[in-house]
Phi, psi and omega in degrees: 000130181280149179288146177260120182268130179281135177257006180286123180295149180297146179294143180278130176278086185295330179295320179292320178299315181298319180299318178292321178296317180299320177296322180294314181288341177277343181283163182062222175204087185304332183303329180297319177281316185302321182301329181291343184268012187306323183300332180293317178296320179297316181296318181295320179295327175290319179297327179282350180053052182300145178240142178306136178092348178291149177270123186237135174244124174259116184261134184053054192286346184061226180267017162095027181299306180290327176305308182294321180299318179292319181295327178294345179259019173065030174270169178262100192255136168245124184252127185230150174196161177262009174247103184304324182296326179289323176298323179295322178294319177296319180298319179295321179293316179297319180297319181297329180265357181069034182260126179281110181226141174266122179251129182218134172294138180199149177264124182301336181271356182207066184291136185267033181248157180288165177298143174052042185270343187231146175286325183222135174236129185220165177199131178246114179050039183235291184298337180299341183265003178292140180290325178260087187296318181299317182293319180296317178297318180298321180291320177299318180291322183298318185275355178268134183288155175304132183085353178282181183238145173244122182246136183223145166235116186228132176297141178275159182302326183265007181285172176306311182286324175301315178291327178299315180290326174298317181297312180296329178294337177286334178270323179227087184301138177291162179302141179301134177094347179277125183285147180295135175302329184293347175298332176296345179268022177232141179297321182303312181292322179298320178293325176295316185290319186261335171044231185278010176281348185240153176267326183207160177220129177241127185233132173236139175268122184231172178228130165262133184259117176282123183236115181222167181301325183193167173304322179295321178295317177303313181297319180300315181294311182293320180296328182275319192247336183277107191314306181302320179287321178303314180291324180299312179297322181294339182269354184254154174283173187301319181295315180290328175300316179297318181294317179296317179300317180296319179293323179291321176297319178296320178298314178300322178296326179297324184266348186288127176252007177278150178238010184250014180095344179277177175249124173226092190240109177292136176240114183287141173214160174266130171258117193238134172235116178254137175258123184288135179288000000 
């Protein structure tokens, strides 16, 4: 009797993937990069038409860009992330501005809040990196009240950052079966994730412009402080590190529209407002 070979792909150990991701985002100091993205949080809060007194949850908040933007609009904000050091950076920023914000550690895939607890649930370049995308989307929808809004800012697959992750994936392939974070930057995937939980979806294509002294300066900052890149370089030998650095400089050059030696690189993202059913 011949052996029967199974064609079922092995199950993805999402808990292990999450643990590695958490270690990556804890490496370096994302706040150095994150602070430069503040304008994205401000724009998203305007798109959400936030009103004073609304209860707002920032999921995978990082060092608090959208958190601070919401708090400046007199909302009641709870800021969450699974990296405690980033919450501390957000807390320091809120304290410096005198903004009352509640900071709590939380896993985007298992939020510890009750159903329909918030008027607005948002995330800027955060929830898109969760390994279990379906669960994270379900949790955002669960804690948002009927008629409330879910706001997202997600890099698109063909954006500067989308291409950056594709490039790093050629040097360090992601675990088989794990979906690309950049799928959150497509309308098709968003409709799959939120499905019949929403009444409407409004999407705008926007650009955040990365501005640095030069492509080399951008690489130095990201290599030092951007956790996923910091960990990627640390996992490679010297030869591969040099090759990756050269490829990243070339990538920055493709997107750079400056002609004076500096870096001015637009990065496309989707600004999304979902209305909860």
